[in-house]
C-alpha positions as a Python dict, from the first residue, in 0.01 Angstrom:
ca = {
    (1, 'X'): (0, 0, 0),
    (2, 'X'): (276, 31, 255),
    (3, 'X'): (175, 389, 348),
    (4, 'X'): (-180, 270, 397),
    (5, 'X'): (-51, -1, 625),
    (6, 'X'): (-146, -274, 381),
    (7, 'X'): (115, -553, 368),
    (8, 'X'): (178, -671, 9),
    (9, 'X'): (114, -1037, -55),
    (10, 'X'): (281, -1290, -286),
    (11, 'X'): (73, -1178, -585),
    (12, 'X'): (157, -809, -546),
    (13, 'X'): (526, -879, -497),
    (14, 'X'): (529, -1115, -794),
    (15, 'X'): (360, -852, -1010),
    (16, 'X'): (624, -595, -921),
    (17, 'X'): (911, -837, -982),
    (18, 'X'): (769, -925, -1324),
    (19, 'X'): (726, -558, -1406),
    (20, 'X'): (1087, -481, -1322),
    (21, 'X'): (1196, -783, -1530),
    (22, 'X'): (984, -674, -1826),
    (23, 'X'): (1124, -322, -1813),
    (24, 'X'): (1482, -458, -1795),
    (25, 'X'): (1546, -277, -1465),
    (26, 'X'): (1741, -566, -1318),
    (27, 'X'): (1921, -379, -1040),
    (28, 'X'): (1589, -252, -910),
    (29, 'X'): (1445, -601, -951),
    (30, 'X'): (1723, -760, -748),
    (31, 'X'): (1689, -494, -475),
    (32, 'X'): (1313, -546, -459),
    (33, 'X'): (1366, -922, -455),
    (34, 'X'): (1592, -884, -149),
    (35, 'X'): (1319, -678, 24),
    (36, 'X'): (1059, -943, -61),
    (37, 'X'): (1280, -1213, 91),
    (38, 'X'): (1324, -1008, 410),
    (39, 'X'): (948, -1002, 446),
    (40, 'X'): (943, -1381, 424),
    (41, 'X'): (751, -1386, 96),
    (42, 'X'): (844, -1654, -158),
    (43, 'X'): (734, -1579, -517),
    (44, 'X'): (576, -1848, -730),
    (45, 'X'): (765, -2063, -981),
    (46, 'X'): (621, -1856, -1266),
    (47, 'X'): (759, -1533, -1118),
    (48, 'X'): (1099, -1688, -1060),
    (49, 'X'): (1106, -1814, -1418),
    (50, 'X'): (1014, -1468, -1549),
    (51, 'X'): (1304, -1320, -1356),
    (52, 'X'): (1545, -1592, -1469),
    (53, 'X'): (1448, -1546, -1833),
    (54, 'X'): (1490, -1169, -1820),
    (55, 'X'): (1831, -1196, -1654),
    (56, 'X'): (1955, -1454, -1902),
    (57, 'X'): (1851, -1243, -2201),
    (58, 'X'): (2088, -975, -2070),
    (59, 'X'): (2361, -1241, -2013),
    (60, 'X'): (2345, -1188, -1636),
    (61, 'X'): (2421, -1554, -1577),
    (62, 'X'): (2564, -1510, -1226),
    (63, 'X'): (2232, -1359, -1114),
    (64, 'X'): (2046, -1648, -1278),
    (65, 'X'): (2253, -1899, -1084),
    (66, 'X'): (2213, -1702, -761),
    (67, 'X'): (1832, -1692, -788),
    (68, 'X'): (1820, -2061, -884),
    (69, 'X'): (2016, -2153, -571),
    (70, 'X'): (1770, -1955, -359),
    (71, 'X'): (1481, -2135, -529),
    (72, 'X'): (1627, -2473, -436),
    (73, 'X'): (1703, -2360, -80),
    (74, 'X'): (1342, -2246, -30),
    (75, 'X'): (1204, -2560, -189),
    (76, 'X'): (1039, -2381, -482),
    (77, 'X'): (920, -2630, -741),
    (78, 'X'): (1143, -2631, -1051),
    (79, 'X'): (979, -2698, -1384),
    (80, 'X'): (1103, -2770, -1736),
    (81, 'X'): (1156, -2402, -1816),
    (82, 'X'): (1358, -2343, -1497),
    (83, 'X'): (1598, -2627, -1575),
    (84, 'X'): (1638, -2514, -1936),
    (85, 'X'): (1736, -2159, -1840),
    (86, 'X'): (1959, -2259, -1548),
    (87, 'X'): (2156, -2523, -1739),
    (88, 'X'): (2231, -2270, -2013),
    (89, 'X'): (2360, -2015, -1759),
    (90, 'X'): (2569, -2278, -1580),
    (91, 'X'): (2737, -2367, -1909),
    (92, 'X'): (2795, -2001, -1997),
    (93, 'X'): (2965, -1948, -1660),
    (94, 'X'): (3181, -2258, -1703),
    (95, 'X'): (3016, -2470, -1433),
    (96, 'X'): (3020, -2788, -1642),
    (97, 'X'): (2998, -3039, -1357),
    (98, 'X'): (2702, -2860, -1194),
    (99, 'X'): (2534, -2829, -1535),
    (100, 'X'): (2543, -3205, -1586),
    (101, 'X'): (2420, -3274, -1233),
    (102, 'X'): (2131, -3037, -1301),
    (103, 'X'): (2059, -3218, -1629),
    (104, 'X'): (2043, -3550, -1445),
    (105, 'X'): (1812, -3395, -1185),
    (106, 'X'): (1592, -3264, -1466),
    (107, 'X'): (1570, -3608, -1626),
    (108, 'X'): (1503, -3777, -1291),
    (109, 'X'): (1192, -3555, -1261),
    (110, 'X'): (1079, -3690, -1603),
    (111, 'X'): (1144, -3362, -1784),
    (112, 'X'): (1276, -3413, -2138),
    (113, 'X'): (1550, -3159, -2216),
    (114, 'X'): (1508, -2945, -2525),
    (115, 'X'): (1737, -2974, -2827),
    (116, 'X'): (1901, -2644, -2732),
    (117, 'X'): (1991, -2784, -2387),
    (118, 'X'): (2146, -3097, -2536),
    (119, 'X'): (2321, -2884, -2798),
    (120, 'X'): (2494, -2647, -2558),
    (121, 'X'): (2612, -2938, -2341),
    (122, 'X'): (2738, -3137, -2641),
    (123, 'X'): (2930, -2830, -2759),
    (124, 'X'): (3078, -2783, -2412),
    (125, 'X'): (3213, -3133, -2363),
    (126, 'X'): (3326, -3182, -2724),
    (127, 'X'): (3543, -2868, -2692),
    (128, 'X'): (3702, -3014, -2378),
    (129, 'X'): (3789, -3335, -2563),
    (130, 'X'): (3541, -3566, -2386),
    (131, 'X'): (3431, -3720, -2714),
    (132, 'X'): (3275, -4035, -2568),
    (133, 'X'): (3057, -3835, -2329),
    (134, 'X'): (2951, -3602, -2611),
    (135, 'X'): (2852, -3896, -2828),
    (136, 'X'): (2658, -4059, -2541),
    (137, 'X'): (2470, -3733, -2486),
    (138, 'X'): (2387, -3718, -2856),
    (139, 'X'): (2262, -4078, -2847),
    (140, 'X'): (2048, -3991, -2544),
    (141, 'X'): (1900, -3698, -2734),
    (142, 'X'): (1823, -3913, -3037),
    (143, 'X'): (1659, -4177, -2814),
    (144, 'X'): (1412, -3906, -2707),
    (145, 'X'): (1318, -3859, -3072),
    (146, 'X'): (1474, -3512, -3083),
    (147, 'X'): (1611, -3408, -3422),
    (148, 'X'): (1944, -3224, -3384),
    (149, 'X'): (1988, -2867, -3502),
    (150, 'X'): (2261, -2770, -3746),
    (151, 'X'): (2451, -2614, -3452),
    (152, 'X'): (2454, -2951, -3271),
    (153, 'X'): (2560, -3127, -3589),
    (154, 'X'): (2840, -2875, -3642),
    (155, 'X'): (2969, -2944, -3289),
    (156, 'X'): (2962, -3318, -3351),
    (157, 'X'): (3124, -3290, -3694),
    (158, 'X'): (3402, -3077, -3545),
    (159, 'X'): (3448, -3337, -3274),
    (160, 'X'): (3464, -3625, -3524),
    (161, 'X'): (3708, -3425, -3739),
    (162, 'X'): (3942, -3364, -3446),
    (163, 'X'): (3916, -3728, -3343),
    (164, 'X'): (3974, -3834, -3707),
    (165, 'X'): (3659, -4046, -3689),
    (166, 'X'): (3560, -3964, -4045),
    (167, 'X'): (3312, -4252, -4101),
    (168, 'X'): (3095, -4123, -3816),
    (169, 'X'): (3120, -3770, -3955),
    (170, 'X'): (2997, -3881, -4298),
    (171, 'X'): (2721, -4092, -4137),
    (172, 'X'): (2603, -3785, -3945),
    (173, 'X'): (2604, -3579, -4263),
    (174, 'X'): (2383, -3840, -4433),
    (175, 'X'): (2152, -3830, -4130),
    (176, 'X'): (2126, -3453, -4164),
    (177, 'X'): (2023, -3487, -4525),
    (178, 'X'): (1771, -3757, -4434),
    (179, 'X'): (1601, -3541, -4171),
    (180, 'X'): (1617, -3226, -4380),
    (181, 'X'): (1844, -3043, -4135),
    (182, 'X'): (1971, -2721, -4286),
    (183, 'X'): (2336, -2747, -4385),
    (184, 'X'): (2514, -2416, -4341),
    (185, 'X'): (2854, -2288, -4453),
    (186, 'X'): (3032, -2411, -4140),
    (187, 'X'): (2914, -2768, -4197),
    (188, 'X'): (3001, -2757, -4567),
    (189, 'X'): (3349, -2636, -4471),
    (190, 'X'): (3391, -2927, -4229),
    (191, 'X'): (3274, -3169, -4495),
    (192, 'X'): (3531, -3036, -4743),
    (193, 'X'): (3805, -3081, -4481),
    (194, 'X'): (3693, -3437, -4407),
    (195, 'X'): (3688, -3530, -4775),
    (196, 'X'): (4038, -3384, -4801),
    (197, 'X'): (4161, -3591, -4506),
    (198, 'X'): (4011, -3906, -4659),
    (199, 'X'): (4181, -3839, -4991),
    (200, 'X'): (3842, -3787, -5160),
    (201, 'X'): (3968, -3495, -5364),
    (202, 'X'): (3690, -3497, -5624),
    (203, 'X'): (3422, -3509, -5352),
    (204, 'X'): (3581, -3208, -5182),
    (205, 'X'): (3583, -3018, -5511),
    (206, 'X'): (3222, -3110, -5588),
    (207, 'X'): (3109, -3000, -5241),
    (208, 'X'): (3288, -2668, -5281),
    (209, 'X'): (3125, -2609, -5620),
    (210, 'X'): (2784, -2698, -5472),
    (211, 'X'): (2833, -2445, -5192),
    (212, 'X'): (2920, -2176, -5446),
    (213, 'X'): (2606, -2253, -5648),
    (214, 'X'): (2393, -2232, -5334),
    (215, 'X'): (2541, -1891, -5265),
    (216, 'X'): (2603, -1957, -4895),
    (217, 'X'): (2971, -1861, -4887),
    (218, 'X'): (2992, -1550, -4670),
    (219, 'X'): (3357, -1535, -4562),
    (220, 'X'): (3706, -1659, -4639),
    (221, 'X'): (3697, -1979, -4431),
    (222, 'X'): (3533, -2199, -4693),
    (223, 'X'): (3764, -2065, -4963),
    (224, 'X'): (4075, -2126, -4754),
    (225, 'X'): (3954, -2474, -4660),
    (226, 'X'): (3930, -2571, -5027),
    (227, 'X'): (4259, -2398, -5105),
    (228, 'X'): (4428, -2602, -4833),
    (229, 'X'): (4285, -2925, -4976),
    (230, 'X'): (4425, -2829, -5320),
    (231, 'X'): (4760, -2752, -5159),
    (232, 'X'): (4774, -3080, -4965),
    (233, 'X'): (4715, -3266, -5292),
    (234, 'X'): (4998, -3073, -5456),
    (235, 'X'): (4767, -2875, -5685),
    (236, 'X'): (4931, -2539, -5625),
    (237, 'X'): (4776, -2359, -5921),
    (238, 'X'): (4424, -2459, -5815),
    (239, 'X'): (4494, -2327, -5466),
    (240, 'X'): (4622, -1999, -5612),
    (241, 'X'): (4309, -1976, -5830),
    (242, 'X'): (4099, -1992, -5512),
    (243, 'X'): (4305, -1707, -5368),
    (244, 'X'): (4255, -1504, -5687),
    (245, 'X'): (3880, -1564, -5670),
    (246, 'X'): (3877, -1430, -5315),
    (247, 'X'): (4059, -1116, -5429),
    (248, 'X'): (3812, -1065, -5713),
    (249, 'X'): (3526, -1080, -5462),
    (250, 'X'): (3703, -832, -5231),
    (251, 'X'): (3716, -1089, -4950),
    (252, 'X'): (3975, -977, -4699),
    (253, 'X'): (4265, -1210, -4626),
    (254, 'X'): (4318, -1337, -4272),
    (255, 'X'): (4651, -1441, -4125),
    (256, 'X'): (4561, -1804, -4197),
    (257, 'X'): (4479, -1719, -4559),
    (258, 'X'): (4812, -1546, -4609),
    (259, 'X'): (4975, -1854, -4459),
    (260, 'X'): (4822, -2077, -4728),
    (261, 'X'): (4929, -1830, -4997),
    (262, 'X'): (5282, -1832, -4857),
    (263, 'X'): (5293, -2212, -4863),
    (264, 'X'): (5182, -2207, -5227),
    (265, 'X'): (5467, -1981, -5334),
    (266, 'X'): (5719, -2170, -5123),
    (267, 'X'): (5616, -2498, -5286),
    (268, 'X'): (5650, -2330, -5626),
    (269, 'X'): (5985, -2187, -5515),
    (270, 'X'): (5858, -1848, -5630),
    (271, 'X'): (6084, -1645, -5406),
    (272, 'X'): (5969, -1296, -5505),
    (273, 'X'): (5602, -1377, -5444),
    (274, 'X'): (5680, -1558, -5118),
    (275, 'X'): (5875, -1256, -4992),
    (276, 'X'): (5588, -1022, -5086),
    (277, 'X'): (5335, -1237, -4897),
    (278, 'X'): (5563, -1258, -4596),
    (279, 'X'): (5592, -879, -4592),
    (280, 'X'): (5213, -852, -4605),
    (281, 'X'): (5191, -1093, -4312),
    (282, 'X'): (5445, -892, -4119),
    (283, 'X'): (5234, -575, -4156),
    (284, 'X'): (4933, -749, -4004),
    (285, 'X'): (5116, -886, -3700),
    (286, 'X'): (5444, -1044, -3595),
    (287, 'X'): (5475, -1350, -3823),
    (288, 'X'): (5425, -1697, -3679),
    (289, 'X'): (5729, -1917, -3626),
    (290, 'X'): (5609, -2166, -3886),
    (291, 'X'): (5606, -1902, -4160),
    (292, 'X'): (5957, -1789, -4065),
    (293, 'X'): (6082, -2148, -4068),
    (294, 'X'): (5932, -2211, -4412),
    (295, 'X'): (6096, -1897, -4554),
    (296, 'X'): (6436, -1994, -4412),
    (297, 'X'): (6406, -2343, -4558),
    (298, 'X'): (6323, -2191, -4897),
    (299, 'X'): (6633, -1970, -4889),
    (300, 'X'): (6852, -2266, -4796),
    (301, 'X'): (6693, -2490, -5058),
    (302, 'X'): (6771, -2228, -5322),
    (303, 'X'): (7127, -2193, -5192),
    (304, 'X'): (7068, -1831, -5086),
    (305, 'X'): (7256, -1845, -4758),
    (306, 'X'): (7323, -1471, -4745),
    (307, 'X'): (6952, -1401, -4781),
    (308, 'X'): (6885, -1660, -4509),
    (309, 'X'): (7124, -1479, -4274),
    (310, 'X'): (6965, -1142, -4353),
    (311, 'X'): (6622, -1291, -4291),
    (312, 'X'): (6732, -1417, -3949),
    (313, 'X'): (6850, -1067, -3865),
    (314, 'X'): (6510, -925, -3970),
    (315, 'X'): (6298, -1165, -3762),
    (316, 'X'): (6522, -1107, -3462),
    (317, 'X'): (6481, -732, -3510),
    (318, 'X'): (6100, -750, -3511),
    (319, 'X'): (6118, -978, -3205),
    (320, 'X'): (5959, -1294, -3341),
    (321, 'X'): (5911, -1529, -3047),
    (322, 'X'): (6102, -1844, -3141),
    (323, 'X'): (5962, -2190, -3090),
    (324, 'X'): (6195, -2491, -3090),
    (325, 'X'): (6144, -2571, -3459),
    (326, 'X'): (6237, -2219, -3568),
    (327, 'X'): (6537, -2224, -3334),
    (328, 'X'): (6655, -2551, -3491),
    (329, 'X'): (6619, -2404, -3839),
    (330, 'X'): (6815, -2090, -3750),
    (331, 'X'): (7083, -2298, -3579),
    (332, 'X'): (7106, -2514, -3891),
    (333, 'X'): (7185, -2204, -4100),
    (334, 'X'): (7450, -2089, -3853),
    (335, 'X'): (7607, -2433, -3833),
    (336, 'X'): (7616, -2497, -4208),
    (337, 'X'): (7787, -2161, -4252),
    (338, 'X'): (8032, -2229, -3967),
    (339, 'X'): (7908, -1924, -3773),
    (340, 'X'): (8040, -2040, -3437),
    (341, 'X'): (8005, -1711, -3248),
    (342, 'X'): (7646, -1655, -3365),
    (343, 'X'): (7547, -2015, -3288),
    (344, 'X'): (7699, -2011, -2939),
    (345, 'X'): (7545, -1673, -2859),
    (346, 'X'): (7199, -1778, -2978),
    (347, 'X'): (7198, -2108, -2789),
    (348, 'X'): (7323, -1933, -2474),
    (349, 'X'): (7040, -1680, -2501),
    (350, 'X'): (6767, -1938, -2548),
    (351, 'X'): (6909, -2179, -2291),
    (352, 'X'): (6853, -1905, -2031),
    (353, 'X'): (6494, -1849, -2147),
    (354, 'X'): (6205, -1997, -1950),
    (355, 'X'): (6045, -2106, -2276),
    (356, 'X'): (6338, -2339, -2344),
    (357, 'X'): (6433, -2442, -1991),
    (358, 'X'): (6305, -2797, -2057),
    (359, 'X'): (6422, -2812, -2418),
    (360, 'X'): (6627, -3125, -2487),
    (361, 'X'): (6763, -2964, -2803),
    (362, 'X'): (6906, -2651, -2637),
    (363, 'X'): (7039, -2844, -2339),
    (364, 'X'): (7209, -3105, -2560),
    (365, 'X'): (7356, -2845, -2794),
    (366, 'X'): (7505, -2670, -2492),
    (367, 'X'): (7654, -3002, -2386),
    (368, 'X'): (7791, -3062, -2735),
    (369, 'X'): (7974, -2728, -2753),
    (370, 'X'): (8077, -2692, -2389),
    (371, 'X'): (8144, -3057, -2308),
    (372, 'X'): (8216, -3144, -1949),
    (373, 'X'): (8226, -2778, -1846),
    (374, 'X'): (7854, -2799, -1794),
    (375, 'X'): (7756, -3167, -1776),
    (376, 'X'): (7946, -3479, -1680),
    (377, 'X'): (8010, -3762, -1923),
    (378, 'X'): (7803, -3985, -1697),
    (379, 'X'): (7500, -3760, -1747),
    (380, 'X'): (7545, -3772, -2123),
    (381, 'X'): (7591, -4149, -2142),
    (382, 'X'): (7301, -4227, -1908),
    (383, 'X'): (7050, -4278, -2189),
    (384, 'X'): (7030, -4288, -2570),
    (385, 'X'): (6984, -3961, -2755),
    (386, 'X'): (6633, -3891, -2878),
    (387, 'X'): (6565, -3705, -3204),
    (388, 'X'): (6618, -3351, -3065),
    (389, 'X'): (6934, -3459, -2886),
    (390, 'X'): (7071, -3634, -3194),
    (391, 'X'): (6999, -3327, -3405),
    (392, 'X'): (7180, -3105, -3154),
    (393, 'X'): (7498, -3314, -3178),
    (394, 'X'): (7469, -3329, -3557),
    (395, 'X'): (7449, -2952, -3583),
    (396, 'X'): (7739, -2905, -3342),
    (397, 'X'): (7954, -3135, -3556),
    (398, 'X'): (7845, -2957, -3875),
    (399, 'X'): (7933, -2624, -3711),
    (400, 'X'): (8290, -2717, -3622),
    (401, 'X'): (8356, -2909, -3943),
    (402, 'X'): (8230, -2612, -4150),
    (403, 'X'): (8447, -2380, -3940),
    (404, 'X'): (8748, -2606, -3999),
    (405, 'X'): (8799, -2649, -3625),
    (406, 'X'): (8909, -3013, -3620),
    (407, 'X'): (8999, -3008, -3251),
    (408, 'X'): (8651, -2893, -3141),
    (409, 'X'): (8488, -3132, -3388),
    (410, 'X'): (8689, -3418, -3236),
    (411, 'X'): (8593, -3314, -2881),
    (412, 'X'): (8225, -3301, -2978),
    (413, 'X'): (8242, -3635, -3157),
    (414, 'X'): (8420, -3794, -2861),
    (415, 'X'): (8142, -3674, -2632),
    (416, 'X'): (7877, -3798, -2877),
    (417, 'X'): (8034, -4145, -2885),
    (418, 'X'): (7987, -4172, -2508),
    (419, 'X'): (7611, -4181, -2558),
    (420, 'X'): (7437, -4513, -2613),
    (421, 'X'): (7354, -4445, -2978),
    (422, 'X'): (7627, -4192, -3059),
    (423, 'X'): (7800, -4407, -3321),
    (424, 'X'): (7469, -4450, -3503),
    (425, 'X'): (7407, -4072, -3498),
    (426, 'X'): (7755, -4002, -3638),
    (427, 'X'): (7719, -4272, -3904),
    (428, 'X'): (7384, -4137, -4019),
    (429, 'X'): (7538, -3790, -4044),
    (430, 'X'): (7810, -3926, -4274),
    (431, 'X'): (7540, -4084, -4488),
    (432, 'X'): (7349, -3753, -4491),
    (433, 'X'): (7658, -3558, -4599),
    (434, 'X'): (7725, -3808, -4877),
    (435, 'X'): (7364, -3807, -4997),
    (436, 'X'): (7369, -3426, -5016),
    (437, 'X'): (7697, -3434, -5210),
    (438, 'X'): (7893, -3269, -4930),
    (439, 'X'): (8166, -3529, -4958),
    (440, 'X'): (8442, -3329, -4787),
    (441, 'X'): (8241, -3310, -4463),
    (442, 'X'): (8157, -3680, -4491),
    (443, 'X'): (8525, -3764, -4533),
    (444, 'X'): (8629, -3540, -4242),
    (445, 'X'): (8380, -3700, -4005),
    (446, 'X'): (8469, -4049, -4129),
    (447, 'X'): (8839, -3987, -4065),
    (448, 'X'): (8764, -3851, -3716),
    (449, 'X'): (8573, -4167, -3629),
    (450, 'X'): (8859, -4385, -3749),
    (451, 'X'): (9109, -4169, -3558),
    (452, 'X'): (8911, -4226, -3237),
    (453, 'X'): (8925, -4600, -3302),
    (454, 'X'): (8554, -4637, -3381),
    (455, 'X'): (8447, -4825, -3690),
    (456, 'X'): (8157, -4645, -3858),
    (457, 'X'): (7836, -4837, -3907),
    (458, 'X'): (7795, -5005, -4245),
    (459, 'X'): (7543, -4745, -4362),
    (460, 'X'): (7815, -4476, -4344),
    (461, 'X'): (8089, -4679, -4514),
    (462, 'X'): (7852, -4806, -4783),
    (463, 'X'): (7734, -4452, -4863),
    (464, 'X'): (8093, -4338, -4919),
    (465, 'X'): (8178, -4643, -5131),
    (466, 'X'): (7863, -4585, -5340),
    (467, 'X'): (7956, -4221, -5389),
    (468, 'X'): (8307, -4306, -5510),
    (469, 'X'): (8166, -4580, -5733),
    (470, 'X'): (7932, -4333, -5902),
    (471, 'X'): (8231, -4103, -5952),
    (472, 'X'): (8422, -4403, -6100),
    (473, 'X'): (8685, -4356, -5833),
    (474, 'X'): (8747, -4721, -5752),
    (475, 'X'): (9067, -4649, -5563),
    (476, 'X'): (8891, -4441, -5296),
    (477, 'X'): (8606, -4692, -5279),
    (478, 'X'): (8856, -4972, -5210),
    (479, 'X'): (9032, -4759, -4948),
    (480, 'X'): (8708, -4719, -4755),
    (481, 'X'): (8636, -5090, -4791),
    (482, 'X'): (8983, -5181, -4667),
    (483, 'X'): (8942, -4957, -4361),
    (484, 'X'): (8635, -5145, -4237),
    (485, 'X'): (8618, -5484, -4408),
    (486, 'X'): (8880, -5680, -4221),
    (487, 'X'): (8671, -5948, -4057),
    (488, 'X'): (8396, -6201, -4114),
    (489, 'X'): (8151, -5950, -3964),
    (490, 'X'): (8155, -5733, -4276),
    (491, 'X'): (7791, -5659, -4359),
    (492, 'X'): (7604, -5712, -4681),
    (493, 'X'): (7569, -5335, -4735),
    (494, 'X'): (7947, -5304, -4764),
    (495, 'X'): (7974, -5593, -5010),
    (496, 'X'): (7680, -5463, -5215),
    (497, 'X'): (7838, -5121, -5247),
    (498, 'X'): (8187, -5242, -5341),
    (499, 'X'): (8059, -5485, -5606),
    (500, 'X'): (7840, -5206, -5746),
    (501, 'X'): (8149, -4982, -5758),
    (502, 'X'): (8345, -5248, -5951),
    (503, 'X'): (8058, -5274, -6202),
    (504, 'X'): (8026, -4896, -6241),
    (505, 'X'): (8400, -4874, -6310),
    (506, 'X'): (8379, -5164, -6563),
    (507, 'X'): (8621, -5371, -6356),
    (508, 'X'): (8430, -5702, -6362),
    (509, 'X'): (8745, -5913, -6381),
    (510, 'X'): (8883, -5742, -6072),
    (511, 'X'): (8546, -5790, -5907),
    (512, 'X'): (8568, -6165, -5973),
    (513, 'X'): (8917, -6172, -5823),
    (514, 'X'): (8787, -5984, -5521),
    (515, 'X'): (8506, -6238, -5486),
    (516, 'X'): (8747, -6533, -5489),
    (517, 'X'): (8972, -6372, -5228),
    (518, 'X'): (8677, -6308, -4997),
    (519, 'X'): (8561, -6670, -5045),
    (520, 'X'): (8905, -6795, -4944),
    (521, 'X'): (8881, -6589, -4626),
    (522, 'X'): (8548, -6754, -4551),
    (523, 'X'): (8348, -6434, -4607),
    (524, 'X'): (7999, -6451, -4757),
    (525, 'X'): (7898, -6169, -4989),
    (526, 'X'): (7522, -6214, -4969),
    (527, 'X'): (7255, -6263, -5238),
    (528, 'X'): (7241, -5900, -5361),
    (529, 'X'): (7618, -5869, -5411),
    (530, 'X'): (7632, -6213, -5577),
    (531, 'X'): (7344, -6118, -5807),
    (532, 'X'): (7514, -5789, -5907),
    (533, 'X'): (7844, -5968, -5969),
    (534, 'X'): (7687, -6242, -6185),
    (535, 'X'): (7489, -5983, -6379),
    (536, 'X'): (7801, -5768, -6436),
    (537, 'X'): (8009, -6064, -6556),
    (538, 'X'): (7733, -6186, -6790),
    (539, 'X'): (7683, -5841, -6940),
    (540, 'X'): (8052, -5819, -7036),
    (541, 'X'): (8061, -6175, -7174),
    (542, 'X'): (8248, -6345, -6889),
    (543, 'X'): (8009, -6641, -6870),
    (544, 'X'): (8263, -6889, -6733),
    (545, 'X'): (8325, -6677, -6422),
    (546, 'X'): (7951, -6614, -6385),
    (547, 'X'): (7878, -6989, -6402),
    (548, 'X'): (8150, -7058, -6147),
    (549, 'X'): (7990, -6815, -5899),
    (550, 'X'): (7646, -6970, -5960),
    (551, 'X'): (7774, -7323, -5897),
    (552, 'X'): (7968, -7214, -5588),
    (553, 'X'): (7659, -7043, -5445),
    (554, 'X'): (7436, -7345, -5502),
    (555, 'X'): (7693, -7590, -5360),
    (556, 'X'): (7735, -7371, -5050),
    (557, 'X'): (7355, -7363, -5003),
    (558, 'X'): (7376, -6985, -4996),
    (559, 'X'): (7044, -6832, -4898),
    (560, 'X'): (6932, -6658, -5216),
    (561, 'X'): (6640, -6431, -5295),
    (562, 'X'): (6413, -6430, -5601),
    (563, 'X'): (6620, -6163, -5776),
    (564, 'X'): (6936, -6374, -5743),
    (565, 'X'): (6767, -6684, -5885),
    (566, 'X'): (6631, -6480, -6177),
    (567, 'X'): (6979, -6339, -6239),
    (568, 'X'): (7126, -6694, -6237),
    (569, 'X'): (6866, -6816, -6487),
    (570, 'X'): (6924, -6517, -6714),
    (571, 'X'): (7303, -6567, -6700),
    (572, 'X'): (7274, -6941, -6782),
    (573, 'X'): (7046, -6868, -7078),
    (574, 'X'): (7287, -6605, -7208),
    (575, 'X'): (7576, -6853, -7174),
    (576, 'X'): (7387, -7116, -7378),
    (577, 'X'): (7309, -6865, -7652),
    (578, 'X'): (7665, -6738, -7694),
}
């Protein structure tokens, strides 16, 4: 045509553009399109749409957007098909804001978007966490009478699951069944998770069995979902049975699947199996911090500190990237074992790391072991310690007490006490030591507090008194009581623990004498201690003393609880029947 001097018109150019598009020769098409534009020819909407469709099928979304912009610039009429293709490409290229503006333009021209258009936009905004907008878009789609696809429903169910809006998730599932929307494996997996979160264990099991009967399980995700539900409900054997079933079907294990298997063996305290699974994980990739932390906790729970130390060496050797939780766990091992050099070296290394530059734990631990060499006392005392900060000081104290370095322990404790809640942190640590049966550390820390002139909180003193009472060591229990109970401010916890110690040591008469002495001093024991004392005296046949305490309490209008009144009634009845 050109050689003959015949200028091609819009139809001829459009035919050529469509031919290039049909053949998939997109570079040639784009070059020809540029030549057509230079000649001032504007193809029809149908030709543009043909080009857009061909480009999108090959995922050439940038070209789609480029041609669409030229269409709008030249005033080419956009129809329903144009908007559908363009919105999809805008989403694929991450132009969310433009995609929604284009949707609004489409609707303003009275075009009703297709389900696929709504679906891709709902998926986009639900992934970004804009749950309200996603739900409004879904409501808009439903108002148009459009029935959602299973892909749209899966996006919404995932959104509801993340938002923990389980009632809406179950309502949507019922709607799917009502409209006959095909439920695939992904949706069944989400439903099992939701039932698990709601505590509907039997429903989760039934759904899993239904999926198996339907034969739609194609990969490990549904199996691992059900295994995790079993595990969360403490049914370890059922979770392991799921894993065995996967093996029998030759379904390959993912990293996540091995993680569930590891958790099973750790909960069972099956060390050999846990170690084997961890080794399998390590061959796949560098293990996650959570798996390393769980293994370390298992070693420590089983009292295998040497294995724990060897394990730390191994994960350091394979260059596991520590997160803060794993660092805390490793530091706990070092501190319990009194490994000062290793602890100081590790915290120095991670304090210099960019990953931990804002870590309260590493910063506070550095403060605890270096003191004012790095931070002033004013900086430390400026605000109360949060949980990571409190843990850092606790571990530093454990480290020096385990190492037998009383001077460093005292320096660390002195620095801790300058914080707003330092005494509380130290007192809780004494209670923790006592609860774990590590009485020597509890005693050392208690003595350090007293040496520094700080009276431990009642929870610490009471825990020690209770421990000695259980050991029938009344002398030590009384020593602790004497060290803190020298005023009218003595708390009920202290009195409860000392009376309990008297009872455990079968020293009810001495307990009664103690009660009378405290009454003379104007001290009030409290309803729990009174109840324990009356009960102890009645049980050993000392009804006269029990009655005296009852009458004294009633005359003094002591505020009593239901347990105390029941104890009084029981004691009076026993006295009448003697």
